[in-house]
N, C-alpha and C positions, 0 to 999 in steps of 0.2 A: 866797641871797647875790648881792649886787649886783656889776654888770659892774665897777664900779672896784675892790673889794674882790678880786676875780676876777683882776682885770689885775695889783693890787698883790701878791696872791699869787705870781702867773705871774714876776714881777721879783725876788721875793724867793729863788723857786726857781731862779734864774739866778745871784742873788749868791751862795748858798748851793754852787752847783756849782764854786765856787774851790777846793772842797774833795773833789770827787767825780769821778775822772778817767774817767769812764763817759757813755754818752750814754743819761740819763736821761726816758723819755717823760714823767715827771710835769713837768718842768721846761721840757725842749727837745724838739721833736717833731723827727725826722729831715727834713731838706729834700729836694729832687728835685734833678734833673741840671739845670745851665745849660749857656751855650756855652763858657764858661771852661775849660780844660784837659778837654775830652769824653773823651778817652782816656787811662785811667789808665797811668801811666809804670811801670817795674820799680822795686817795692820795695828798698829800702836793704839790705844785707846787714848783719844785726847782729853786732857783737862785743862784747867783755867787754874790750879793750883800753882800756886809757885814755886820754879824748881828748886831743887835745894843743893845736893852736895856740890856741886860748881859753882853755886853764887859766892861760895868765899875759897879764898886760897892762902895758904899755908907759907909763910916764911921761914926760913932757916932756923930763926928764932922760935918757931912756931906761933908767932901772934897772927890771927887771921886778917886777912884784907877783905874788905868789900871789892865786888867788881862790877863793870859796867859793860855795856853794850852799845857799840855804834853802828847806825846804819843809814841805810839812804830810804827817801820816802818822798815818794810824789803826791803832795798835798794838794797843790794849786796847781800851777802851770809848767812845774819843773821839776826835777828831783833836786834835794837839799840834803845834809846831814844832820840826824839827829843823833842824841844818846840818850840812854835810859838805865836805871837799875837793872839788875840779872833778872827781876821777877815781874819786870815789864812795867813798872811803875816810875813816876817822876822822868817823863819824856819831854827833853829840851832841844830845842830847834838850834843849830849851830851855824850854819850857813842860810842866806838867805840873799840870793843874786837871781839874775835872768838865765844864768848859764845853768848846765845839767854838773849837779857836784854827785860822785857815785866811788864807791870802791873805799870805804873807809878804812885806815890801817891804823892802830895804835901802837905808837913806839914801845919798846920794851918796858920804858920807866911809866909808860901812861902819862907823861906829861905833854905828849904831842899825837896829834892825828895827821897822818898823810890822807891824799884823797885825790882823786882825777876830776879836772874841772872841764867839762865839754863846752868851749868857747865858739861852736857854730862852725858849719862847714866842715874843712878838714882839722881841724885844729883841737887838738887837746892837750892839756897839761898837767902834770903834776905839782900839787901844793901841799903844804903843809901850814896848821895850825895850832894854836893851843888846844888842851883839851875842853877849854871854854869857848872854842871858837873865835879867838881872839887873834892879832897878828897872821892873816891870812898871805901867805909868801907864796909865791910862784918860782920854782927851783926848775923847771925845766926850760921854759923860753924858746920854745921853737914854734915853727908855721905849721908843724905835720900834727901829728897823733901821739901823744904819748899817755900810758894806761897801764892801769893795777900796780900800784906802788906796795914793796914789801920790804919792811924792816929788816936788817941783820939783826942778830940775837944781841950784839954790842951796844946798836943805837947808833953805829956811825956810819953806815950807809943803806942806802935804799936801792933796792931792784924792781925794775919797772919794764914793761914792753914798749918798744916805738917803731913806726913805720916811717921815718925819716930818711932812712936810706933805700926806700921803695918798695920794701915789705916790712911785716912785723918781726921782730927780732929783740932778744932778752939784753937788756944795759943794766948798768949799775953805777951809782953816783955815790959820792960823800952826801953827808946826810944836810950839807948846805946847799947842794946843790951843785959842785962843782966834780971837774975830772969824771965826767960822763962819759962810759966806756963800754963798748958793746961786747956781749960776750958770746951768743952765737952767731952763726954766719952759714945758713942754709936758704936757699929759694925757697923754700913753703913758709909757713907763718908760727912762729914761736908769741906765746904769750902766757899774760897770767903766775909769774914766777912767785915761789914761796919759799923762803928759807929754812933750812931744819935746824933745831933748838940748838945745836953743838956750830952752826955757821960754817960748815964744811963742805954742804951741800945746798943745790937750788931745784926743787921741782917744778915742772912747768907742763903748759900743754902746748902741743904741735900736731898739723898736719903733715908732716914729712914723710909718712908711712904712706900717704894717701888719704886717711883717717884720722880724726882727732883722737889723740892716744897722749898718755900723760908718760914724762922722761923725766930724769934723774942728770944733774952734771955735777961736779965740782962747782965749788963756788965762783973758781977762775975759768969757767966755761969750757974747762976740758972733761973727757972721759962720759961722754952722754950717752945713756943707755936707755931704752923703754922698759917701764912698768907695765903698761897696759898695752894689748893688742886685741882689740874687737871691732866688729863693725858698727855697733851703737857708739856712739862718742861719748869720752872720757874727757872731764876738763873741772877746772874750778878746785884745784887740789889745796890741801892744807895738813901740816904736820901735828901731830899731837905734842903738847908739850915736853914728853919725855923722848921723843923723837921716834917711837918704836912702830907706829903706826902713820896712816895718810888717810884722813876721808877726803871724798872727793863726789863731784856728781857723774853718772854714767846715765845715758838713754840707752842702754844696750836691751832692755825689756820693755821699750817702747815711749817711753816718758821718763822725763827726768826725775832721778831719785838719789838718796844720798846711800854710798858706799863707803866699807873701810878694809883698808888692806894692809898687811905689813908693809914696813918701810921700803923693803925689797920685792914688793910687789907681788906677794904670794898672798892665801889668805883672803880673797876677796870676798867680802860679803856684804848683801845689801841690809840697810836699815829700814828705810821707810818704803811705805807701800802707798801711794795717793796719784790718780791719775792728773791731778791738776799740774805737779813739776814741781820736785824740790831742788833747790840749787844752792849754790855756794856756800858748804860747811865752814864753821871754823868752832875750834876747840874751848872748853870753859878753862879757865886756869890751871885748875887741878886735872885735867884730863878725862873728869869722869861722864862730860855732857858736850854735847854737838849743837850748837845754834844753826840755822839754815833759813833762807827763804821759801816761802809757799806762796803759791797766786794770791792767796788772802792774808798774808800777814807772815811775822817773824815766830818760829817756833824753836822749842829745844827738846829734844832726846838724849834719854841714856846714851852712852856710847855701845851697848850692847842691843840696843834698839826699842827699849821698854820707855815707859814713861813721859809719852809724848805730852808736851804742853804748849800752848799757843801763848805768846806773849805780847801781841798788839792786837788791838781790837777797835780798828777803823778802817774807812772805806777807801783809804791811801793803798798805791801800789809799794811795798816795803822791800829792800833788796841789799845784799851783800853785808849780813852781819859781820861784826868782828867783838871778841870777847876779850876783855884785859881785866888781871886785877889792878886797883886803884889803891894810892895812898890814901 
């Protein structure tokens, strides 16, 4: 097998990890320590009480909105998309196919969910559906792998990663699937894009330095710069609603944990301390909490690292949560 094929398969593994909340050696090897946060802090005490400030978000008029969390779960033979209230109640299954569905992403108005559907073999597509699971539509329609959709703040575009050109790169398309355009062009692999709240930048993960780190670029693909540079791998970035911070997963301390940093890469701080692995954070609509996947369920934690709450309590593997205010 060629080195290019091995590299492509590695990046495919990283994309598939959006549905697997564990540190799998076949996709991402655990990294070593770095100088950032060398001494682990105390783990947040877990409770089962409903999360509270992030469960609602205020509109410009001050009217409170409810919020919901979409996530992928492996309950039977494959992963499907589910949605629940922000306190973990009222879990509803939205997809039910023989494919593997993961990486759900709410549209800005919460009317639509984009997600990736693993069709088998090397084929994965970006789909959209109504917030109730209706009208599931394939947007990408390629024979290759398309992964990790992310909406632009105005809801008109979707960024995603694809290996259609031989290695995984960042692409953008209109929300109806038209005008699919490549943004990055690097012989390494680029994946898991996330749009800044003001729409001007996209953060993504890449191994272009020889290690998996986080990078940021303008929304047109120009001016790429590194945000992290560590032996341990950094991935799964999410912007805070006000654009000032980025949450991400890092394995710099030996297993996947949730970190936050300023949007320019400074002030990197570890929030979780659990050996089972914490992956793929997403912010509450008001920016006060972060939801993430752990090996035994979906959890939420305060943005400063306290108030850990477990939201799901079933034997399924839950992954890739995304949080949105809903009408």
